[in-house]
C-alpha positions as CSV (number, residue, x, y, z in Angstrom):
1,M,38.5,-54.8,42.1
2,S,34.8,-55.5,41.4
3,S,33.0,-53.0,39.2
4,R,29.7,-51.6,40.3
5,P,26.6,-51.5,37.9
6,F,25.8,-48.2,36.3
7,A,22.9,-46.5,38.1
8,L,22.0,-42.8,38.5
9,S,20.7,-43.6,41.9
10,D,24.3,-44.0,43.0
11,P,25.6,-40.6,44.3
12,A,29.0,-41.1,42.8
13,T,27.7,-42.0,39.4
14,R,25.2,-39.1,39.5
15,R,28.0,-36.7,40.3
16,R,30.0,-37.9,37.3
17,T,27.1,-38.2,34.8
18,V,24.6,-35.4,35.4
19,P,27.0,-32.6,34.5
20,F,27.7,-34.2,31.2
21,L,23.9,-34.7,30.5
22,V,23.2,-31.1,31.3
23,F,26.1,-30.0,29.1
24,A,24.9,-32.2,26.3
25,G,21.4,-30.8,26.6
26,L,22.7,-27.2,26.5
27,L,24.7,-28.0,23.4
28,G,21.6,-29.4,21.8
29,L,19.6,-26.2,22.7
30,M,22.4,-24.0,21.2
31,Y,22.5,-26.1,18.0
32,L,18.7,-25.7,17.7
33,A,19.1,-22.0,18.0
34,Y,21.8,-22.1,15.4
35,R,19.6,-24.0,12.9
36,L,16.7,-21.7,13.5
37,F,18.4,-18.3,13.3
38,A,21.7,-18.8,11.6
39,T,21.8,-19.5,7.8
40,N,25.4,-19.0,6.9
41,H,25.9,-22.8,6.6
42,T,23.3,-22.9,3.8
43,A,24.7,-20.1,1.7
44,A,26.2,-22.4,-0.8
45,R,23.0,-24.4,-1.4
46,T,20.1,-21.9,-1.2
47,T,19.1,-18.4,-2.3
48,F,16.1,-16.2,-2.4
49,A,13.6,-16.3,-5.2
50,R,13.7,-13.9,-8.1
51,P,11.6,-10.7,-8.0
52,P,8.3,-10.3,-10.0
53,K,9.5,-9.9,-13.6
54,V,8.3,-6.8,-15.4
55,G,8.0,-8.4,-18.8
56,A,5.4,-6.1,-20.1
57,K,7.3,-2.9,-19.5
58,P,5.2,0.1,-18.5
59,P,4.3,2.1,-21.6
60,V,5.4,5.5,-20.3
61,V,8.8,4.6,-18.7
62,A,10.3,1.2,-19.2
63,A,10.6,-0.3,-15.8
64,E,14.1,-1.1,-14.7
65,N,14.7,-4.2,-12.6
66,P,17.8,-3.6,-10.4
67,W,18.0,-7.3,-9.5
68,H,18.6,-8.6,-13.0
69,G,22.2,-9.4,-13.7
70,L,23.4,-8.5,-10.2
71,G,24.8,-11.1,-7.9
72,P,25.1,-14.9,-8.2
73,V,22.0,-16.9,-8.9
74,V,22.1,-19.9,-6.5
75,P,19.5,-22.7,-7.0
76,D,16.7,-22.5,-4.4
77,T,16.2,-26.0,-3.2
78,D,13.4,-25.2,-0.8
79,W,11.0,-22.3,-1.7
80,S,9.4,-22.2,1.7
81,R,12.5,-22.4,3.8
82,D,13.6,-19.2,5.6
83,R,10.4,-17.6,4.3
84,E,8.3,-15.1,6.3
85,F,4.6,-14.4,5.7
86,V,1.9,-11.7,6.3
87,V,-1.8,-11.8,5.9
88,V,-3.5,-8.6,4.9
89,I,-7.3,-8.4,4.8
90,D,-8.7,-5.6,2.6
91,A,-12.1,-5.0,4.1
92,G,-13.8,-3.0,1.4
93,S,-17.4,-1.9,0.9
94,S,-18.4,-4.8,-1.3
95,G,-16.4,-7.6,0.3
96,S,-13.3,-8.6,2.1
97,R,-10.2,-10.0,0.4
98,A,-7.5,-11.9,2.3
99,Q,-4.1,-11.7,0.6
100,V,-1.0,-13.7,1.7
101,Y,2.4,-12.2,0.9
102,S,5.8,-13.8,1.6
103,W,9.5,-13.0,1.3
104,K,12.8,-14.7,2.2
105,S,14.0,-13.5,5.6
106,P,16.6,-10.7,5.4
107,E,19.1,-12.9,7.4
108,H,18.9,-15.6,4.8
109,V,19.3,-13.2,1.9
110,R,22.3,-11.6,3.4
111,A,23.9,-15.0,4.0
112,A,23.0,-16.4,0.6
113,V,24.0,-13.5,-1.6
114,R,27.0,-11.3,-0.7
115,D,26.9,-9.0,-3.7
116,P,26.6,-5.4,-2.3
117,H,24.7,-4.3,-5.4
118,V,22.0,-6.9,-4.7
119,L,21.8,-6.1,-1.0
120,R,21.3,-2.5,-1.9
121,G,17.7,-3.3,-3.0
122,L,14.5,-4.0,-1.1
123,P,13.3,-7.5,0.0
124,I,11.5,-9.4,-2.8
125,V,7.9,-9.7,-1.7
126,E,6.0,-12.4,-3.5
127,K,2.6,-14.1,-3.5
128,G,2.2,-16.4,-0.5
129,D,2.2,-19.7,-2.3
130,Q,4.8,-20.8,-4.8
131,A,2.4,-21.5,-7.6
132,G,0.7,-18.1,-7.1
133,E,-2.8,-19.6,-7.2
134,L,-4.1,-19.7,-3.6
135,W,-2.6,-16.5,-2.3
136,Q,-5.9,-14.5,-2.2
137,Y,-9.5,-15.2,-1.4
138,K,-12.6,-12.9,-1.4
139,E,-15.7,-13.1,0.8
140,S,-18.8,-11.0,0.2
141,P,-20.6,-8.9,1.3
142,G,-18.4,-6.3,3.1
143,I,-17.7,-6.4,6.8
144,S,-19.8,-3.2,7.2
145,N,-22.9,-5.2,6.5
146,Y,-22.5,-6.9,9.9
147,A,-23.0,-3.7,11.8
148,G,-25.6,-4.5,14.5
149,R,-25.0,-8.3,14.3
150,V,-21.3,-8.6,15.2
151,H,-22.0,-12.1,16.6
152,R,-22.3,-13.3,12.9
153,L,-18.8,-12.0,12.0
154,K,-17.4,-15.4,12.3
155,D,-19.3,-16.4,9.2
156,H,-17.4,-13.7,7.3
157,L,-14.0,-14.1,8.9
158,Q,-13.6,-17.9,9.0
159,P,-13.5,-18.5,5.3
160,L,-10.9,-15.8,4.9
161,L,-8.7,-17.3,7.7
162,D,-9.2,-20.8,6.3
163,A,-7.9,-19.7,3.0
164,A,-4.9,-18.1,4.6
165,L,-4.2,-21.2,6.6
166,Q,-4.0,-23.2,3.4
167,V,-1.1,-21.0,2.3
168,V,0.9,-20.3,5.4
169,P,2.9,-23.3,6.6
170,S,1.7,-24.7,10.0
171,A,5.1,-24.0,11.6
172,K,4.9,-20.4,10.5
173,V,1.4,-19.5,11.6
174,A,2.3,-18.4,15.1
175,V,4.8,-15.8,13.8
176,T,2.7,-14.6,10.8
177,P,0.9,-11.3,11.6
178,V,-2.7,-10.7,10.4
179,Y,-3.9,-7.2,9.5
180,L,-7.5,-6.3,8.8
181,F,-7.8,-2.8,7.3
182,A,-11.2,-1.5,6.5
183,T,-11.8,1.3,3.9
184,A,-14.7,3.1,2.3
185,G,-17.7,1.0,3.6
186,M,-16.6,1.2,7.3
187,R,-15.9,4.9,7.1
188,L,-19.6,5.5,6.6
189,L,-20.6,3.8,9.9
190,P,-20.8,5.6,13.3
191,P,-17.6,5.2,15.4
192,K,-19.4,3.0,17.9
193,Q,-20.3,0.5,15.2
194,Q,-16.8,0.6,13.7
195,H,-15.2,-0.1,17.1
196,A,-17.6,-3.0,17.7
197,L,-16.8,-4.6,14.4
198,L,-13.1,-4.2,14.7
199,D,-12.9,-5.4,18.3
200,Q,-15.0,-8.5,17.6
201,S,-12.9,-9.3,14.5
202,C,-9.7,-8.9,16.5
203,Q,-10.9,-11.1,19.4
204,Y,-12.1,-13.8,17.0
205,V,-8.7,-14.0,15.2
206,K,-6.8,-13.9,18.6
207,H,-8.8,-16.7,20.2
208,Q,-9.8,-18.9,17.2
209,T,-6.5,-19.0,15.3
210,R,-2.8,-19.2,16.1
211,F,-2.0,-16.1,13.9
212,Y,0.1,-13.4,15.5
213,V,-1.9,-10.3,16.6
214,G,0.1,-7.6,18.5
215,T,-2.5,-5.1,19.6
216,C,-6.0,-4.7,18.2
217,A,-5.5,-1.0,17.6
218,Q,-2.5,-1.7,15.2
219,H,-3.8,-4.8,13.4
220,F,-7.5,-4.0,13.0
221,Q,-8.2,-0.5,11.8
222,V,-10.4,1.8,9.6
223,I,-7.6,3.4,7.5
224,T,-8.0,6.8,5.9
225,G,-7.9,7.6,2.2
226,A,-4.5,9.2,2.8
227,A,-3.2,5.9,4.3
228,E,-4.5,4.1,1.2
229,G,-2.6,6.6,-0.9
230,I,0.8,6.1,0.7
231,Y,0.4,2.3,0.7
232,G,-0.6,2.3,-3.0
233,W,2.3,4.6,-3.8
234,M,4.6,2.1,-2.3
235,A,3.0,-0.8,-4.2
236,V,3.3,1.0,-7.6
237,N,6.9,2.1,-7.2
238,Y,7.9,-1.4,-5.9
239,L,6.3,-3.3,-8.8
240,L,7.5,-0.8,-11.5
241,S,11.0,-0.4,-10.0
242,G,10.3,3.2,-9.1
243,F,12.4,3.0,-6.0
244,A,15.4,1.8,-8.0
245,K,15.1,4.9,-10.2
246,T,16.0,7.1,-7.3
247,G,19.4,5.7,-6.8
248,D,21.1,5.3,-3.4
249,R,19.3,7.5,-0.8
250,R,21.1,7.6,2.5
251,L,19.1,8.4,5.5
252,Y,20.9,11.7,6.1
253,D,21.0,13.0,2.6
254,A,19.6,16.5,2.2
255,P,17.2,17.1,-0.7
256,V,18.6,18.7,-3.8
257,A,17.3,22.2,-4.3
258,D,19.7,23.5,-6.9
259,P,17.8,24.6,-10.0
260,A,20.7,23.5,-12.1
261,E,20.1,19.9,-11.0
262,H,16.4,20.2,-11.9
263,G,16.5,18.0,-14.9
264,S,18.8,15.3,-13.4
265,H,16.8,14.5,-10.3
266,K,15.4,11.0,-10.6
267,H,11.8,10.6,-9.4
268,T,9.5,7.9,-8.3
269,F,6.1,7.3,-9.9
270,G,3.1,9.3,-8.8
271,F,0.0,7.2,-7.7
272,L,-3.6,7.7,-8.5
273,D,-6.5,5.6,-7.2
274,M,-10.2,6.0,-7.7
275,G,-12.9,4.0,-6.1
276,G,-16.7,4.5,-5.9
277,A,-16.7,7.1,-3.1
278,S,-13.3,8.8,-3.2
279,T,-10.1,9.3,-5.1
280,Q,-6.5,9.5,-3.8
281,I,-3.3,11.0,-5.1
282,A,0.2,10.4,-3.8
283,F,3.4,11.7,-5.3
284,E,6.9,12.7,-4.4
285,P,7.3,16.5,-5.0
286,T,10.3,18.0,-6.7
287,P,13.2,18.8,-4.4
288,Q,12.3,22.5,-4.4
289,M,8.6,21.8,-3.7
290,A,9.6,19.4,-0.9
291,I,11.4,22.2,0.8
292,E,8.6,24.7,0.4
293,H,5.9,22.3,1.5
294,A,7.8,20.3,4.1
295,D,4.9,20.6,6.6
296,D,2.5,19.0,4.2
297,L,4.5,15.8,3.4
298,T,4.3,12.3,4.7
299,V,7.7,10.8,5.5
300,L,8.3,7.2,4.6
301,T,11.4,5.6,5.9
302,M,12.5,2.2,4.6
303,R,15.7,0.0,4.8
304,N,17.4,-1.9,2.0
305,L,18.6,-5.4,2.6
306,D,22.1,-4.1,3.6
307,G,20.4,-2.1,6.4
308,Q,21.0,1.3,4.8
309,G,17.9,3.5,4.9
310,A,16.1,5.6,2.4
311,V,13.7,8.4,3.1
312,Y,10.9,9.4,0.8
313,K,8.8,12.6,1.4
314,V,5.5,12.1,-0.2
315,F,2.4,14.3,-0.6
316,T,-0.8,12.3,-0.2
317,T,-4.4,13.4,0.1
318,T,-7.9,12.1,-0.6
319,F,-10.9,13.7,-2.2
320,L,-14.0,12.4,-0.4
321,G,-17.1,12.4,-2.6
322,F,-15.1,12.4,-5.8
323,G,-15.1,8.7,-6.6
324,S,-16.9,7.6,-9.7
325,N,-20.1,6.5,-8.0
326,E,-20.4,9.6,-5.8
327,A,-19.6,11.9,-8.7
328,R,-22.4,10.2,-10.7
329,R,-24.8,10.7,-7.8
330,R,-23.9,14.4,-7.7
331,H,-24.4,14.7,-11.4
332,V,-27.9,13.3,-11.3
333,Q,-28.6,15.4,-8.3
334,A,-27.6,18.5,-10.3
335,L,-30.0,17.6,-13.0
336,F,-32.9,18.0,-10.6
337,A,-31.4,20.9,-8.7
338,P,-30.3,23.4,-11.4
339,S,-29.5,26.0,-8.7
340,E,-26.6,23.8,-7.6
341,P,-25.0,22.9,-11.0
342,G,-22.1,21.1,-9.3
343,G,-24.2,19.0,-7.1
344,T,-23.4,18.8,-3.3
345,V,-20.7,16.7,-1.8
346,G,-22.8,16.4,1.4
347,P,-26.5,16.7,2.3
348,T,-28.4,19.8,1.6
349,T,-31.8,21.1,2.6
350,A,-32.5,22.8,-0.7
351,P,-35.9,21.8,-2.0
352,P,-35.7,19.4,-5.0
353,V,-37.1,20.2,-8.4
354,L,-38.8,17.0,-9.3
355,S,-40.8,16.3,-12.4
356,D,-43.0,13.5,-13.6
357,D,-41.5,13.9,-17.1
358,P,-38.2,12.2,-18.0
359,V,-35.2,14.5,-17.4
360,P,-32.6,14.6,-20.2
361,D,-29.2,13.2,-19.2
362,P,-26.4,13.8,-21.7
363,C,-24.3,11.2,-19.9
364,L,-26.6,8.3,-20.9
365,P,-26.7,6.8,-24.4
366,P,-29.7,7.8,-26.6
367,G,-32.7,5.6,-26.0
368,L,-31.6,4.5,-22.5
369,I,-34.3,5.3,-19.9
370,L,-33.5,4.8,-16.2
371,E,-35.6,5.0,-13.1
372,V,-33.7,6.2,-10.1
373,K,-35.0,6.2,-6.5
374,A,-35.0,9.8,-5.4
375,A,-34.0,8.7,-1.8
376,D,-30.8,7.3,-3.2
377,L,-29.8,10.8,-4.2
378,V,-28.5,11.7,-0.8
379,G,-28.2,15.3,-1.5
380,L,-32.0,15.8,-2.2
381,A,-34.0,16.5,1.0
382,R,-37.7,16.1,1.7
383,V,-38.3,13.5,-1.0
384,P,-41.5,11.4,-0.5
385,T,-40.8,7.8,0.4
386,G,-40.8,5.5,-2.7
387,R,-40.6,8.4,-5.2
388,T,-38.7,7.6,-8.3
389,V,-37.4,9.9,-11.0
390,T,-36.8,9.1,-14.7
391,L,-33.7,9.9,-16.7
392,E,-33.6,9.8,-20.5
393,G,-30.3,9.6,-22.3
394,T,-29.4,12.2,-24.9
395,G,-25.9,10.9,-25.5
396,S,-23.6,14.0,-25.8
397,F,-20.0,13.4,-24.5
398,T,-19.2,17.1,-25.0
399,E,-22.1,18.2,-22.7
400,C,-21.4,15.4,-20.3
401,A,-17.7,16.4,-20.0
402,R,-18.7,20.0,-19.4
403,R,-21.0,19.0,-16.5
404,A,-18.3,16.6,-15.2
405,V,-15.9,19.5,-14.9
406,S,-18.4,21.5,-12.9
407,L,-18.5,18.7,-10.4
408,L,-14.8,19.3,-9.5
409,N,-15.8,22.4,-7.5
410,K,-12.7,24.2,-8.7
411,H,-14.1,27.5,-7.5
412,A,-14.0,26.5,-3.9
413,P,-11.9,28.7,-1.7
414,C,-8.2,27.7,-1.5
415,P,-6.9,28.1,2.0
416,T,-3.3,27.8,1.0
417,D,-2.1,28.2,-2.6
418,P,-1.7,26.2,-4.8
419,C,-4.8,24.0,-4.9
420,L,-5.9,21.2,-7.2
421,F,-9.7,21.2,-6.9
422,N,-12.4,21.4,-4.2
423,G,-10.1,23.6,-2.2
424,V,-7.5,20.9,-1.6
425,H,-3.9,22.2,-1.3
426,S,-1.1,20.5,-3.1
427,P,2.5,21.2,-4.1
428,L,2.9,22.2,-7.8
429,L,3.2,19.3,-10.2
430,D,6.1,19.2,-12.7
431,F,5.2,16.8,-15.5
432,T,8.7,16.9,-17.0
433,L,9.8,14.9,-14.0
434,Q,6.7,13.3,-12.5
435,Q,4.9,10.4,-14.2
436,F,1.7,9.0,-12.8
437,V,0.2,5.6,-12.6
438,G,-3.5,5.1,-12.1
439,I,-5.3,2.0,-10.8
440,S,-8.9,0.9,-10.1
441,E,-11.4,3.1,-12.0
442,Y,-8.6,4.8,-13.9
443,W,-8.0,1.4,-15.4
444,Y,-11.5,0.1,-15.7
445,S,-12.9,3.2,-17.3
446,A,-10.2,3.1,-20.0
447,E,-9.9,-0.6,-20.5
448,E,-13.2,-2.5,-19.9
449,V,-15.2,-1.0,-22.9
450,F,-12.6,1.0,-24.9
451,H,-9.6,-1.3,-24.4
452,L,-7.4,1.7,-23.9
453,G,-5.7,0.8,-20.7
454,G,-2.0,1.5,-20.5
455,T,-0.4,4.6,-22.0
456,W,-2.8,7.5,-22.0
457,D,-3.9,8.7,-25.4
458,Y,-6.5,11.5,-24.9
459,T,-7.2,11.9,-28.6
460,T,-8.1,8.3,-29.1
461,F,-10.0,8.1,-25.8
462,E,-12.1,11.2,-26.6
463,R,-12.9,9.9,-30.1
464,Q,-14.1,6.6,-28.7
465,A,-16.1,8.3,-25.9
466,V,-17.9,10.6,-28.3
467,E,-18.8,7.6,-30.5
468,Y,-19.9,5.5,-27.5
469,C,-22.0,8.2,-25.9
470,G,-23.8,9.0,-29.2
471,R,-24.5,5.3,-30.1
472,P,-28.1,4.2,-29.6
473,W,-28.5,2.1,-26.5
474,A,-30.2,-0.7,-28.4
475,E,-27.1,-1.0,-30.6
476,T,-24.7,-0.9,-27.7
477,R,-26.6,-3.7,-26.0
478,R,-26.5,-5.8,-29.1
479,L,-22.8,-5.3,-29.6
480,L,-21.5,-5.4,-26.0
481,G,-24.3,-6.8,-23.9
482,S,-23.1,-10.4,-23.9
483,S,-19.5,-9.5,-22.8
484,H,-20.0,-6.7,-20.3
485,R,-21.9,-6.0,-17.2
486,L,-25.1,-3.9,-17.8
487,D,-24.3,-1.4,-15.1
488,R,-20.8,-0.8,-16.7
489,L,-22.4,-0.1,-20.1
490,Q,-24.9,2.3,-18.6
491,D,-22.3,4.3,-16.6
492,Q,-19.5,4.2,-19.2
493,C,-20.3,7.5,-20.8
494,F,-20.3,9.4,-17.5
495,K,-17.3,7.6,-16.2
496,A,-15.3,8.4,-19.3
497,A,-16.2,12.1,-18.9
498,W,-15.4,12.0,-15.2
499,L,-12.0,10.4,-15.9
500,T,-11.0,13.1,-18.3
501,A,-12.3,15.8,-16.0
502,V,-10.3,14.6,-13.0
503,L,-7.1,13.9,-15.0
504,H,-6.9,17.1,-17.0
505,D,-9.1,19.7,-15.4
506,G,-8.6,18.5,-11.8
507,L,-5.0,17.3,-11.6
508,G,-3.6,19.1,-14.6
509,I,-2.3,16.0,-16.4
510,P,-1.3,17.0,-19.9
511,R,-3.7,16.0,-22.7
512,D,-0.9,15.9,-25.3
513,A,2.8,16.4,-25.8
514,T,2.4,20.2,-26.1
515,E,1.4,20.4,-22.5
516,A,3.9,17.8,-21.2
517,V,6.6,20.4,-20.6
518,H,7.8,22.5,-17.7
519,P,5.0,24.8,-16.3
520,E,6.9,28.0,-17.3
521,V,7.3,26.7,-20.8
522,T,3.6,25.6,-20.9
523,S,2.6,29.2,-20.1
524,A,4.7,30.5,-22.9
525,I,3.3,27.9,-25.3
526,E,-0.3,28.9,-24.4
527,S,0.5,32.5,-25.0
528,A,1.9,31.8,-28.5
529,V,-0.3,33.2,-31.3
530,N,0.3,30.4,-33.8
531,M,1.5,26.8,-34.1
532,T,4.9,28.0,-35.5
533,D,5.6,29.9,-32.3
534,R,4.4,26.9,-30.3
535,L,6.8,24.6,-32.0
536,Q,9.6,27.1,-31.5
537,H,8.9,27.1,-27.8
538,L,9.0,23.3,-27.8
539,Q,12.4,23.3,-29.5
540,D,13.8,25.9,-27.2
541,A,12.8,23.7,-24.3
542,G,14.6,20.8,-25.8
543,V,11.4,18.7,-26.0
544,A,11.3,16.1,-28.7
545,A,8.2,15.8,-30.8
546,G,7.5,12.3,-29.6
547,I,7.4,13.1,-25.8
548,S,5.1,10.9,-23.8
549,V,2.2,12.1,-21.8
550,P,3.1,11.3,-18.2
551,F,0.1,9.1,-17.3
552,Q,-0.6,5.4,-17.7
553,S,-3.2,3.1,-16.1
554,V,-2.3,-0.4,-14.9
555,H,-4.1,-3.3,-13.3
556,T,-1.5,-6.0,-13.0
557,V,2.3,-6.3,-13.4
558,E,3.4,-9.8,-14.3
559,G,0.4,-11.3,-12.6
560,F,0.7,-9.1,-9.5
561,E,-2.4,-7.0,-9.0
562,V,-1.5,-3.5,-8.0
563,S,-3.1,-3.1,-4.6
564,W,-2.3,-1.0,-1.5
565,T,-2.1,-4.2,0.4
566,L,1.3,-4.9,-1.2
567,G,2.5,-1.7,0.5
568,V,1.5,-3.1,3.9
569,A,3.4,-6.3,3.1
570,L,6.5,-4.4,2.0
571,L,6.5,-2.3,5.1
572,N,6.4,-5.5,7.2
573,A,9.3,-6.9,5.2
574,V,11.6,-3.9,5.7
575,A,10.6,-3.4,9.4
576,A,12.7,-6.4,10.6
577,I,15.9,-5.3,8.8
578,P,18.4,-4.0,11.3
579,A,20.3,-0.8,10.7
580,P,23.9,-1.3,9.7
581,P,26.6,-0.9,12.3
582,P,28.5,2.5,12.4
583,E,31.6,1.0,10.7
584,D,29.4,0.4,7.5
585,G,29.9,4.0,6.6
586,L,26.8,5.7,8.0
587,P,27.4,8.8,10.1
588,H,27.1,8.5,13.9
589,H,23.9,9.9,15.4
590,P,22.4,9.7,18.8
591,P,19.5,7.2,19.1
592,E,16.9,9.9,19.5
593,V,17.5,11.4,16.0
594,V,17.9,8.1,14.1
595,P,14.8,7.8,11.8
596,H,12.7,4.7,12.4
597,V,11.3,2.5,9.7
598,G,7.7,3.4,9.1
599,I,5.4,6.2,8.1
600,E,5.1,9.7,9.7
601,F,2.2,11.8,8.7
602,P,2.2,15.6,8.8
603,K,1.7,17.0,12.4
604,H,-1.3,19.0,11.4
605,A,-3.0,16.3,9.4
606,H,-6.4,15.3,10.6
607,W,-5.8,11.6,9.7
608,H,-3.3,10.9,12.5
609,Q,-3.3,7.2,13.3
610,H,-1.1,4.2,13.6
611,L,-0.9,2.1,10.5
612,A,0.3,-1.5,10.0
613,G,3.3,-2.1,12.1
614,V,5.1,-4.5,14.3
615,S,5.6,-1.8,16.9
616,D,4.9,1.9,17.7
617,L,8.1,2.7,15.8
618,W,6.4,2.1,12.5
619,L,5.0,5.5,12.3
620,S,4.2,8.5,14.3
621,S,2.5,11.9,13.9
622,G,5.1,14.1,15.3
623,G,8.4,12.4,15.9
624,H,9.9,10.8,19.0
625,S,11.5,12.4,21.9
626,P,14.5,10.7,23.4
627,E,12.3,9.1,26.0
628,T,9.8,7.8,23.6
629,A,12.5,6.7,21.2
630,S,14.2,4.5,23.8
631,T,10.9,3.1,25.0
632,G,9.9,2.4,21.4
633,L,13.1,0.4,20.9
634,I,12.0,-2.0,23.7
635,L,8.5,-2.2,22.3
636,G,9.8,-2.9,18.9
637,A,11.9,-5.8,20.1
638,L,9.1,-7.3,22.1
639,Q,6.2,-6.9,19.8
640,H,7.6,-8.5,16.7
641,P,7.0,-12.3,16.9
642,L,10.4,-13.2,15.4
643,R,12.2,-10.8,17.7
644,L,10.2,-12.2,20.7
645,S,11.3,-15.7,19.8
646,S,14.9,-14.6,19.5
647,L,14.7,-12.9,22.9
648,F,13.1,-15.9,24.5
649,L,15.7,-18.3,23.1
650,F,18.5,-16.0,24.2
651,A,17.1,-15.7,27.7
652,L,16.7,-19.5,27.9
653,T,20.2,-20.1,26.8
654,A,21.6,-17.5,29.2
655,G,19.6,-19.1,32.0
656,A,20.8,-22.6,31.2
657,L,24.4,-21.3,31.2
658,A,23.9,-19.7,34.6
659,L,22.4,-22.9,36.0
660,L,25.2,-25.0,34.5
661,L,27.9,-22.7,36.0
662,Q,26.1,-22.8,39.4
663,F,25.9,-26.6,39.1
664,F,29.6,-27.0,38.3
665,S,30.4,-24.7,41.2
666,R,28.5,-26.8,43.6
667,Y,29.8,-30.0,42.1
668,R,33.3,-28.8,42.4
669,R,32.8,-27.9,46.1
670,G,31.2,-31.3,46.7
671,S,34.1,-33.1,45.1
672,T,36.6,-31.2,47.1
673,L,34.9,-32.0,50.3
674,Q,34.7,-35.7,49.4
675,Y,38.4,-35.6,48.6
676,K,39.2,-34.0,51.9
677,K,37.2,-36.6,53.8
678,R,39.2,-39.4,52.1
679,F,42.5,-38.0,53.2
């Protein structure tokens, strides 16, 4: 019997060979899917990187690292493997800073480390590059300077994107989201100019790069001060292990309101941030305060690596016009408008009281004479163009501090008690439980000249401020002029006074250990007639003589700069973690009441907006109905790039299986017919 040559053109050969080729191709496709999305086979050879170490423990409370000593440490043979990235552009008033963050994918972590204690923590967010040297890049001036010439935005954006592309691996660019969040500078622009800048930025990134951008409204925004506050609160508690202090918070746990448990409740750190134009505060109220002020709280929902969720109810607000530069402007304005001793937060039509003679300024060192453009004092109306005013330093910290307190506007009407300052409502602060961390100007004003960053020591700070403010300007320049910026030295006296005013007279942070007790005890201490009685009250309260003042300032933690952008990255990292199945121990709940990962602001808040998120589920301003919840689940699956890839691969595999089954069905029918024809 002669054998025929192998050829696909032969019908019989094609019927025998094609099914096997199709089947082999399908197996190859399924293997590719396995290599891309399944990591169980690498569990014995890889692991996720260690978290940022907290070597220099925070002065007030030693940061606890829940990851140390828990779970096996498996050598990480490939740092970039199974790693996800996000690019966050902080578009500030003076410049834009692109920061690249990264973390091991939750699927990889769960496969590599099975220890339930480790998986009870959050994903470990790191700098975008392994060496930690290229992960951020700054471009000046700020994006708001391109208002009216949006066609030149590419000159600002391209260097930022080029820097990010040097960090994100080429294979990961298409699934790496980019967020550009503008802050103070953009808030001053009219809405039309804001929209033009954001839209042009979004279109440029979409069409000139391969980075992932879902919707422009989600990825390119002007965020509010309250949004900055919640993101900063997340960053501080993440870096200082504040979330670990709170223990295991199940999604459906009710807050503890029993006064007997008052002293045992573990709290996160409070967050303070001060820029040039505004200052923010964010903190988690005590359980009782959380119940009484439920309508004022922002709800943050996150998931740990094991899928179990944790809910944090945080109060966050912003004080516009109470940043260090705006406060300084209002102080100078008040010097020329004695009828308004606190200055004005906004414009006024009151006639200015201008003089050709130098005006004494207690917040400038003796001998320092400054000329200020009157037009720069926004609150002064009807000032002739080009007019300047002269300030002459008298150098009195005591008088400067008194004037700084008047700028707090503490006598403003309080719509709902209690209030902090400027009529801003807030839950009561309990400094026996709540400890605050300040960044930005809270750090710079304490550290740059006085070298007092870290644990707050009011007595030492006040002593150095008195000495600095009273020192002749010529001597200050001789001693510090070569190592400090001139504008910092000129403003340091006022900023020192403003810092103490906000901390102690505005927020009520205790100055010393005597004040760092429960509010009711503090009231009793203040009413005591002598020091013996005061010490007795302290002993009755069980407060040790060496109690710490609950405030510290920080700038970096183990090389990680404390920035609200880290909060954006963290929310990205936890958003992709799926909820655990019902058998994992969580109670059964219908889909419409299951909290979604993200941020939900109070319903009555004026800052409603969508913040960084892979879908509309990230946050809301009033909760989801059953209809919107189910719709959101679909959007959440489609809008995340990794989920989209998974769905596409699943659909492709299912389609190939369907075609293969159809092909075999036809092939079998054809073979049967051929068999019948033979016989």
